[in-house]
C-alpha positions in Angstrom: 0.0 0.0 0.0 1.3 3.4 -0.9 -0.2 6.2 1.1 0.7 9.8 2.0 2.1 11.2 5.2 0.9 14.8 5.2 0.0 17.6 7.5 -3.8 17.6 7.2 -4.3 20.5 9.7 -4.9 22.8 6.8 -7.4 20.5 5.2 -9.3 20.3 8.5 -9.4 24.1 8.8 -10.5 25.0 5.3 -13.3 22.5 5.1 -14.9 23.2 8.5 -17.3 25.6 6.7 -18.5 22.7 4.7 -19.7 20.6 7.6 -20.3 20.7 11.3 -17.4 18.6 12.5 -14.4 20.0 14.4 -11.4 18.6 16.3 -12.1 18.2 20.0 -10.2 20.5 22.3 -10.0 19.9 26.0 -9.8 22.8 28.4 -8.4 22.7 31.9 -8.4 25.1 34.8 -4.6 25.2 34.9 -3.5 22.9 32.0 -4.3 22.8 28.3 -3.3 20.4 25.6 -2.7 21.1 21.9 -2.3 18.4 19.3 -0.5 18.4 16.1 -1.2 15.3 14.0 1.5 15.8 11.5 1.7 12.3 9.9 -1.7 10.7 9.8 -0.7 8.0 7.4 2.3 5.8 7.0 3.8 4.3 3.8 5.0 0.8 4.4 5.8 0.0 0.9 9.5 0.7 1.1 9.2 2.3 -2.3 11.4 5.3 -2.7 10.1 6.4 -6.1 9.9 10.0 -7.4 6.2 9.8 -8.1 3.4 11.4 -6.0 2.1 8.9 -3.5 -1.5 8.0 -3.8 -3.5 8.8 -0.7 -6.9 8.0 -2.1 -7.4 4.8 -0.2 -6.4 3.0 3.0 -7.1 6.0 5.4 -6.0 4.9 8.8 -5.9 1.2 8.1 -4.8 -1.2 10.8 -1.1 -1.1 9.8 -0.8 2.6 9.5 1.0 4.7 12.1 -0.2 8.1 13.1 2.1 10.5 14.9 0.8 13.1 17.3 2.8 16.0 18.8 1.1 16.9 22.1 1.9 20.1 24.0 0.9 20.7 27.6 0.9 24.3 28.9 0.2 25.6 32.4 -0.7 29.2 32.9 0.6 30.0 29.5 3.9 28.2 29.9 4.8 25.0 28.0 5.6 22.3 30.5 5.7 19.3 28.2 5.8 18.5 24.5 6.1 14.9 23.4 5.5 12.8 20.3 3.2 9.8 20.4 2.6 7.0 17.9 -0.8 5.5 17.3 -1.0 2.0 15.7 -3.4 -0.9 15.9 -5.6 1.0 18.3 -2.8 1.7 20.8 -1.0 4.9 21.7 2.4 5.2 23.2 4.9 8.0 23.9 8.0 7.7 21.7 9.9 10.9 22.2 10.2 13.4 25.0 10.7 17.0 24.0 9.7 16.1 20.4 9.2 19.2 18.3 8.6 18.1 14.7 7.7 15.1 12.5 8.7 14.6 8.9 5.8 15.1 6.6 6.1 11.8 4.8 8.3 8.8 4.4 8.9 6.4 1.5 10.0 3.7 3.9 9.0 2.5 7.3 11.0 5.1 9.1 9.9 8.6 10.2 12.2 11.5 11.1 11.5 13.3 14.3 12.9 16.7 15.4 14.0 17.1 19.0 15.8 19.7 21.2 19.0 17.7 20.7 18.8 16.8 17.0 17.1 14.3 14.8 15.7 10.8 15.6 14.4 8.0 13.5 11.4 6.0 14.5 10.9 2.7 12.6 7.2 1.9 12.3 7.8 -1.8 11.7 10.2 -2.5 14.6 8.8 0.4 16.7 12.4 1.3 17.7 13.7 4.9 18.1 17.3 5.8 17.5 19.4 9.0 17.0 20.0 10.0 13.4 23.4 11.5 12.6 25.4 13.7 15.0 23.4 16.9 15.0 22.6 18.7 18.3 20.4 21.5 17.0 17.0 22.2 18.5 14.9 21.1 15.4 11.4 22.6 15.2 10.7 21.7 11.6 11.7 18.8 9.3 10.9 17.6 5.8 12.3 14.9 3.6 13.0 15.0 -0.1 11.0 12.8 -2.5 14.0 11.9 -4.7 16.4 11.0 -1.9 16.8 10.5 1.8 18.1 14.1 2.3 16.4 16.3 4.8 15.7 20.0 5.4 15.4 21.1 9.0 14.3 24.3 10.7 16.0 25.1 13.9 14.8 27.1 16.9 16.8 30.2 15.8 14.8 30.1 12.5 17.7 28.9 10.3 17.2 26.3 7.6 19.7 23.6 6.8 20.0 20.8 4.3 21.0 17.5 6.0 22.9 14.9 4.0 25.2 11.9 4.5 23.0 10.2 7.0 22.7 13.2 9.2 26.4 13.9 9.5 26.5 17.0 7.2 24.5 20.1 7.2 24.6 23.1 4.9 22.9 26.4 5.7 20.3 27.6 3.2 21.2 31.3 3.2 18.2 32.2 1.0 15.7 31.2 3.6 15.9 34.1 6.0 14.0 34.2 9.3 12.0 31.1 8.5 9.0 30.2 10.6 7.9 27.1 8.8 9.3 25.0 5.9 7.9 22.6 3.3 8.9 20.7 0.1 6.8 19.9 -2.9 7.0 16.6 -4.7 9.7 18.1 -7.0 11.8 18.9 -3.9 11.4 22.6 -4.3 11.8 24.3 -0.9 9.3 26.8 0.4 9.2 28.7 3.7 7.1 31.1 5.7 9.1 34.2 6.5 9.0 36.4 9.6 6.3 38.5 7.9 4.0 35.4 7.6 4.5 35.5 3.8 5.5 32.4 1.9 8.6 32.2 -0.3 10.1 29.7 -2.7 13.9 29.1 -2.8 15.3 29.2 -6.4 18.7 29.3 -8.0 18.2 33.1 -8.2 17.4 33.4 -4.5 14.2 33.4 -2.5 11.2 34.7 -4.3 8.0 36.0 -2.7 4.9 34.0 -3.6 2.4 36.3 -5.4 -1.3 36.3 -5.7 -2.1 35.7 -2.0 -4.2 37.8 0.4 -2.3 40.8 1.8 -3.4 40.2 5.4 -2.7 36.5 5.8 -2.7 35.3 9.4 -0.4 32.5 10.5 -0.5 30.5 7.2 0.1 26.8 7.1 2.4 25.3 4.5 3.0 21.7 3.6 3.0 19.2 0.8 -0.5 18.9 -0.7 -2.8 16.6 1.2 -4.3 15.7 -2.1 -2.7 14.3 -5.3 -1.1 17.3 -6.9 2.1 16.7 -8.8 3.5 20.3 -8.8 3.5 22.9 -6.1 3.1 23.1 -2.3 0.0 23.6 -0.2 -0.8 26.8 1.7 -3.7 27.6 4.0 -4.5 31.4 4.2 -7.6 32.8 6.0 -9.3 29.3 5.7 -8.7 29.3 1.9 -6.4 26.7 0.4 -3.9 27.7 -2.3 -1.4 25.9 -4.4 1.8 27.8 -4.5 4.2 27.1 -7.4 8.0 27.2 -7.8 7.7 30.1 -10.2 6.4 32.1 -7.2 2.8 32.2 -8.4 -0.3 30.8 -6.7 -3.9 29.9 -7.2 -6.9 29.1 -5.0 -7.9 25.4 -4.7 -11.5 24.2 -4.8 -12.2 20.8 -3.3 -14.2 18.2 -5.1 -17.1 16.4 -3.5 -15.0 13.3 -3.2 -12.2 15.2 -1.4 -14.8 16.6 1.0 -16.0 13.1 1.7 -12.4 11.9 2.4 -11.9 14.9 4.7 -14.9 13.9 6.8 -13.6 10.3 7.1 -10.2 11.6 8.1 -11.6 14.0 10.6 -13.6 11.3 12.3 -10.5 9.1 12.5 -8.6 12.1 14.0 -11.3 12.5 16.7 -11.1 8.8 17.6 -7.3 8.9 17.9 -7.3 12.1 20.0 -10.0 10.8 22.3 -8.2 7.6 22.8 -4.9 9.4 23.5 -6.5 11.6 26.2 -8.3 8.6 27.8 -5.1 6.6 28.0 -3.1 9.5 29.4 -5.8 10.2 32.0 -5.6 6.6 33.3 
């Protein structure tokens, strides 16, 4: 089975106007929990092809692994952030101080960003191990489609390309003051700058994406959560856009089938989050 590991948060946001479902949020007197389900589906095919994975079937099947980044705050201060893995109806904590999850994987391993570097979690053996020799506080991570090379975003908003099994890093000088990063399926690099505007990194330097709303608020950027061969995914003011490597963009309109898949995915999210909270409360 070939399925897509994607950040579906933008899909959830943009389609909430189309139905009455929403992700559950639990409020506490002193504590609050925020969830980031970054990788809802796992590719177990071991196929490192350059094509766009097909995510049209197998949503949350019994062999899939879903990764959840859960943050606990108390009186406005973060007291814990950990990454959990959900598989076969069971949830377990796999990484303390986990900050980021790679947005897809062509194999059974998923890359996780931590305050002391990068880790790999193998979804088949369920083992976690350190990747390479980096010690950076990694808050964003994405893997190339055509290789095992990574791009990471560090706590000080610097982007690096990681090669040679995590032992070499090269600073991407064009990506200045990055807040979020993403790759498309052609391995073009995009990032959200300090002004909350998206850019694409080209051979001529970083180019500002045109055709977007002027007053965009905290946009979300990722690989497309649907089968689109070229361009990255951007959520702006609840409107999805496809942004292209030539620095242009266009709004995206969902089909009825995509809305149906969204509803199925959202219900699966709700089940997983509910189970996570119930297990942690025990």
